[in-house]
C-alpha positions in Angstrom: -62.6 46.4 73.2 -64.0 46.6 76.7 -62.7 44.3 79.4 -65.0 43.0 82.1 -63.4 42.5 85.5 -65.1 41.4 88.8 -63.9 43.7 91.5 -65.8 41.9 94.2 -68.9 39.6 94.1 -71.7 41.8 92.8 -69.3 44.6 91.7 -68.3 44.5 88.1 -66.0 46.8 86.1 -66.3 47.6 82.4 -62.9 49.0 81.5 -62.1 50.7 78.1 -58.5 51.6 77.6 -58.0 54.6 75.2 -55.5 57.3 74.8 -57.7 59.2 72.3 -58.8 61.9 74.8 -57.2 64.3 77.1 -59.7 63.3 79.8 -60.7 60.1 81.4 -63.8 59.1 83.4 -65.2 56.6 85.8 -68.7 55.9 87.1 -70.1 53.9 90.0 -73.8 53.0 89.9 -75.9 51.0 92.4 -78.6 48.9 90.8 -81.9 48.1 92.3 -85.4 47.0 91.2 -87.4 50.0 90.1 -90.0 50.4 92.9 -92.4 53.3 93.6 -91.5 53.2 97.3 -87.7 53.7 96.7 -87.4 55.4 93.3 -87.4 59.0 94.6 -85.2 58.1 97.5 -82.6 56.6 95.3 -82.8 59.6 93.0 -82.0 62.0 95.9 -79.0 60.0 97.2 -76.4 61.0 94.5 -76.9 64.7 94.9 -76.8 64.4 98.7 -73.5 62.5 98.5 -72.0 65.2 96.3 -72.7 67.9 98.9 -69.7 66.8 101.0 -67.9 64.2 103.1 -65.5 63.9 106.0 -62.6 65.5 104.1 -64.7 68.1 102.2 -67.4 69.0 104.7 -69.5 71.3 102.5 -70.2 72.2 98.9 -67.6 74.9 98.9 -64.9 72.5 100.0 -66.0 70.1 97.3 -65.7 72.8 94.7 -62.3 73.8 96.0 -61.0 70.2 95.8 -62.2 69.8 92.2 -60.7 73.2 91.2 -57.4 72.1 92.7 -57.7 68.7 90.8 -57.2 70.6 87.5 -60.9 71.3 87.1 -62.1 67.7 87.6 -65.9 67.3 87.8 -68.3 64.9 89.6 -72.0 64.5 89.1 -74.9 62.3 90.0 -76.5 59.9 87.6 -80.0 58.4 87.9 -81.3 56.2 85.1 -84.0 53.7 84.3 -83.1 50.6 82.3 -86.3 48.6 81.9 -87.3 47.5 85.4 -83.9 48.5 86.9 -83.1 51.8 88.5 -79.4 52.9 88.7 -78.1 55.7 90.9 -74.5 56.7 91.3 -71.6 59.1 90.8 -69.7 60.0 87.6 -66.3 61.6 87.6 -64.3 63.2 84.8 -60.7 64.3 85.0 -57.6 65.2 83.0 -55.4 62.2 82.2 -52.4 61.9 84.5 -50.0 62.4 81.6 -51.7 65.7 80.8 -52.0 67.0 84.3 -48.6 65.6 85.3 -49.9 64.3 88.6 -51.9 61.2 89.6 -55.4 62.7 89.3 -57.1 59.3 88.8 -55.8 58.1 92.2 -56.8 61.4 93.8 -60.3 61.2 92.4 -60.7 57.6 93.5 -59.8 58.7 97.1 -62.2 61.6 96.9 -65.2 59.5 95.5 -64.4 56.9 98.2 -65.0 59.6 100.8 -68.2 60.8 99.1 -69.6 57.3 99.0 -68.6 55.9 102.4 -68.2 59.0 104.6 -71.0 61.3 103.6 -72.4 64.2 105.7 -74.5 62.6 108.5 -76.2 64.1 111.5 -78.3 62.3 114.1 -78.3 59.0 112.1 -79.5 60.7 109.0 -78.3 62.8 106.1 -77.5 66.4 106.9 -81.0 68.1 107.2 -79.9 71.3 105.6 -78.5 69.6 102.5 -81.5 67.2 102.4 -83.9 70.2 102.3 -82.1 71.8 99.4 -81.8 68.6 97.3 -85.4 67.6 98.0 -86.6 71.0 96.8 -84.4 70.7 93.7 -85.8 67.3 92.8 -89.4 68.6 93.4 -88.8 71.5 91.1 -87.4 69.2 88.4 -90.4 67.0 88.6 -92.8 70.0 88.3 -90.8 71.3 85.4 -91.5 68.1 83.5 -95.0 69.2 82.9 -93.8 72.3 81.0 -92.1 70.0 78.4 -95.2 68.6 76.8 -93.4 66.1 74.6 -91.7 64.6 77.7 -94.8 64.8 79.8 -96.8 62.9 77.2 -94.4 60.0 77.0 -94.2 59.8 80.8 -98.0 59.8 81.0 -98.1 57.1 78.4 -95.7 54.9 80.4 -97.5 55.6 83.7 -100.7 54.4 82.2 -99.6 51.7 79.7 -97.5 49.9 82.4 -99.7 50.6 85.4 -99.1 48.0 88.0 -95.7 47.1 86.5 -92.4 48.5 87.7 -91.7 50.2 84.3 -94.6 52.6 85.1 -92.4 54.3 87.7 -90.3 57.3 86.4 -86.6 57.1 86.9 -86.7 59.7 89.7 -90.0 58.6 91.2 -93.1 60.7 91.7 -93.5 64.1 93.5 -95.9 62.7 96.1 -93.2 60.2 97.2 -91.0 63.1 98.3 -93.4 63.9 101.2 -92.6 60.5 102.8 -88.9 60.9 102.8 -86.9 62.1 105.8 -83.1 62.6 106.3 -83.2 59.5 108.5 -85.1 57.0 106.3 -83.2 58.2 103.3 -79.9 57.4 105.0 -81.3 54.0 106.0 -82.2 53.4 102.3 -78.6 54.4 101.3 -77.2 51.9 103.9 -79.5 49.3 102.3 -78.0 50.0 98.9 -74.5 49.7 100.2 -75.4 46.5 101.9 -77.2 44.7 99.1 -77.3 46.5 95.8 -75.2 45.2 92.9 -72.8 47.8 91.5 -71.7 48.5 88.0 -68.4 50.4 87.5 -67.2 51.9 84.3 -63.7 53.3 83.5 -62.4 54.8 80.3 -58.9 56.3 80.0 -55.3 55.6 79.2 -54.7 53.3 82.2 -54.6 49.5 81.6 -57.8 47.7 82.7 -55.7 46.0 85.4 -54.4 49.3 86.8 -57.8 50.8 86.7 -59.2 47.8 88.5 -56.6 48.1 91.2 -57.5 51.7 91.9 -61.2 51.2 91.7 -61.1 48.1 93.8 -59.3 50.1 96.5 -61.9 52.8 96.2 -64.8 50.4 96.7 -63.2 48.1 99.3 -66.2 48.6 101.7 -68.4 46.7 99.2 -66.4 43.5 99.5 -68.0 40.5 101.1 -71.7 41.5 100.5 -74.7 39.4 99.6 -76.4 41.2 96.7 -80.0 41.4 95.8 -81.2 39.6 92.6 -82.4 42.0 89.9 -85.5 41.4 87.9 -85.3 39.8 84.4 -87.2 41.4 81.5 -90.5 39.6 80.7 -92.6 40.1 77.6 -96.3 40.7 78.4 -98.9 40.2 75.8 -101.2 43.2 75.7 -105.0 42.9 75.8 -107.4 45.2 73.9 -105.9 48.6 73.0 -106.5 51.1 75.8 -106.6 54.9 75.6 -106.6 58.1 77.7 -107.1 61.7 76.8 -106.1 64.6 79.1 -106.3 68.3 78.7 -103.7 70.8 79.5 -102.4 74.4 78.9 -101.2 73.9 75.3 -102.2 75.0 71.8 -100.9 71.9 69.9 -101.8 68.4 71.0 -99.3 65.6 71.8 -100.1 62.0 70.7 -98.2 59.1 72.1 -98.8 55.4 71.2 -97.2 52.5 72.9 -96.5 49.0 71.4 -95.3 45.9 73.1 -92.5 44.3 71.2 -90.3 41.1 71.4 -87.3 41.5 73.8 -84.2 41.0 71.7 -82.1 38.0 73.0 -79.2 38.2 70.5 -77.2 41.0 68.8 -78.8 40.1 65.5 -82.3 40.4 67.0 -81.4 43.7 68.6 -80.0 45.0 65.3 -83.2 44.1 63.5 -85.3 45.9 66.1 -83.1 49.0 65.8 -83.2 49.0 62.0 -87.0 48.6 61.9 -87.5 51.5 64.4 -85.2 53.7 62.3 -87.0 52.9 59.1 -90.4 53.4 60.8 -89.8 56.6 62.7 -86.2 57.1 63.6 -85.2 60.1 61.5 -86.3 62.8 59.1 -86.1 60.2 56.3 -88.3 57.7 58.1 -91.7 56.5 57.0 -93.6 58.4 59.7 -91.8 61.7 59.1 -92.1 61.6 55.3 -95.7 60.3 55.1 -97.3 62.1 58.1 -95.4 65.4 58.1 -94.0 66.0 54.7 -96.8 64.5 52.5 -100.0 64.5 54.5 -99.3 67.5 56.9 -100.8 65.5 59.8 -98.2 66.6 62.3 -95.4 69.0 62.9 -93.1 66.5 64.6 -93.1 62.7 64.8 -90.7 60.0 65.9 -90.4 56.4 67.1 -88.1 55.1 69.8 -87.3 51.7 71.3 -86.7 50.4 74.8 -85.1 47.1 74.0 -84.8 46.0 77.6 -88.5 46.3 78.4 -89.7 45.3 75.0 -91.6 48.4 74.0 -91.7 50.9 71.1 -93.1 54.4 71.4 -94.4 56.7 68.7 -94.9 60.4 69.7 -96.3 63.2 67.5 -97.1 66.8 67.8 -100.4 67.4 66.1 -103.5 69.6 65.9 -106.1 67.9 68.1 -108.7 67.6 65.3 -106.1 65.5 63.4 -106.0 62.9 66.1 -107.8 60.1 64.2 -106.1 60.6 60.8 -102.7 60.8 62.6 -103.4 57.6 64.6 -104.6 55.8 61.5 -101.4 56.7 59.6 -99.3 55.6 62.5 -101.0 52.2 62.3 -101.0 52.1 58.5 -97.2 52.7 58.2 -96.5 50.1 60.9 -98.5 47.6 58.9 -96.8 48.5 55.6 -93.3 48.3 57.1 -94.1 45.0 58.8 -95.4 43.4 55.5 -92.0 43.2 53.9 -92.5 46.7 52.7 -89.0 48.1 53.5 -87.2 49.1 50.3 -83.5 48.8 49.7 -82.9 52.6 50.0 -84.8 52.8 53.3 -82.8 49.8 54.6 -79.5 51.3 53.6 -80.4 54.7 55.0 -81.5 53.3 58.3 -78.3 51.2 58.6 -76.1 54.2 57.8 -77.9 56.3 60.4 -77.5 53.7 63.1 -73.8 53.0 62.3 -73.1 56.7 62.2 -74.6 57.0 65.7 -72.5 54.2 67.0 -69.3 55.8 65.6 -70.4 59.0 67.3 -70.4 57.1 70.7 -66.6 57.0 70.3 -66.3 60.7 70.2 -66.5 61.4 73.9 -65.9 59.6 77.2 -69.4 60.5 78.4 -71.1 58.9 75.4 -69.0 55.8 75.8 -70.0 55.6 79.5 -73.7 55.9 78.5 -73.4 53.2 75.8 -71.7 50.6 78.1 -74.1 51.4 80.9 -76.9 50.0 78.7 -74.7 47.0 77.7 -73.8 46.1 81.2 -77.4 45.8 82.4 -78.4 42.7 80.5 -79.6 41.8 77.0 -77.3 41.2 74.1 -73.7 42.0 74.9 -71.2 43.3 72.4 -68.8 46.1 71.6 -69.6 49.0 69.4 -67.9 47.2 66.5 -70.0 44.1 67.2 -73.2 46.2 67.1 -72.2 47.9 63.9 -71.5 44.5 62.2 -74.8 43.1 63.3 -76.7 46.2 61.9 -74.9 45.7 58.6 -76.2 42.1 58.4 -79.9 42.9 58.9 -82.1 42.1 56.0 -85.4 43.8 55.1 -87.2 40.6 56.0 -85.6 40.5 59.5 -86.5 44.1 60.2 -90.1 43.6 59.0 -90.5 40.5 61.2 -89.8 42.7 64.3 -92.4 45.2 63.2 -94.9 42.4 62.5 -94.6 41.2 66.1 -95.2 44.6 67.6 -98.6 44.9 69.3 -100.4 48.2 70.0 -101.2 48.6 73.7 -102.0 52.2 74.6 -102.9 55.5 73.0 -102.4 58.7 75.0 -103.5 62.2 73.9 -102.7 65.5 75.6 -104.7 68.4 74.1 -105.7 71.9 75.0 -108.8 72.5 77.1 -112.0 73.2 75.2 -112.8 76.9 74.9 
């Protein structure tokens, strides 16, 4: 079971004690409202921090330290949770008993230096490192367009949530990079240090109290702050269904449909939402996959996913462009059928087994545990992996169908090849 410990006001630790692995990990994330003017800046910050600090003044020195620390690793993490953006550093290391030296304590000291003594020149981040990381992020943003499935869902979100924070991608937009300088980026980082709440995660063999002691020491400069209030999720009732069609360099089309859904307030409500999504389009045994792909040959791929914090469900499908209307009609038809108490016992059991198996898989690696509890810590229904599994096991077909019945279609996005 995880233990929650307040390290300082606005700085909370989720600690999971486990001796199951040879490695441990910890993560520090700064939380801020997702905003177009700061998203790309926040996304750049972790990689700039990882380039060096006072004690390791360049990337070579950073690599040398990590090699000497029994091959420990550090990386940047940038995520989007509803209307909240998180940016921070993740560290993984051999357990002290395996390494036969205090690696956790060494890594805490090292990450302290990365966070609070980064490479600075003329009141800004090091210009050479800034140029490299800015170019890397720009390349990653451009590469998104080559992944048509990812691009379609991003375009759906940009348009479906236009004017809302959720429209902003986790790493911001490419045009935002042109407004960033080493100096104003460093000022943004100072603002995060001064006012952003922080979520900390630890998983390893140390007791939560010992982990808290080390991590509290690492984050001592965050004591005594006044933290910014984060936005709460709000359900928005959609108006008439909107649509957008774009053309691109592709042979198969990508269809993406967005639905507004209730925001789960309890574990049982969350479980019902997850079970419905799994029955509807969560696997190769789901309604959409079996009816659209296997039976009607309307698509070559189809799936449904849920953003439980924002209150949104997305369906994406790879189709032939001429099959757009039949595919869209089947997406709507299967939603209506599932929502009308049409979930059979076998479908319900299969969906539950799939979800519970996925939860058990979370326990198979420290990284997946970190990702799971990152979502838990950012609001919504709390609970351990065992609590989630138990709630899924209690879901009835009627409860799952009720979630589907409340889903409201909002936006249809189609990306297809240009006309010859």
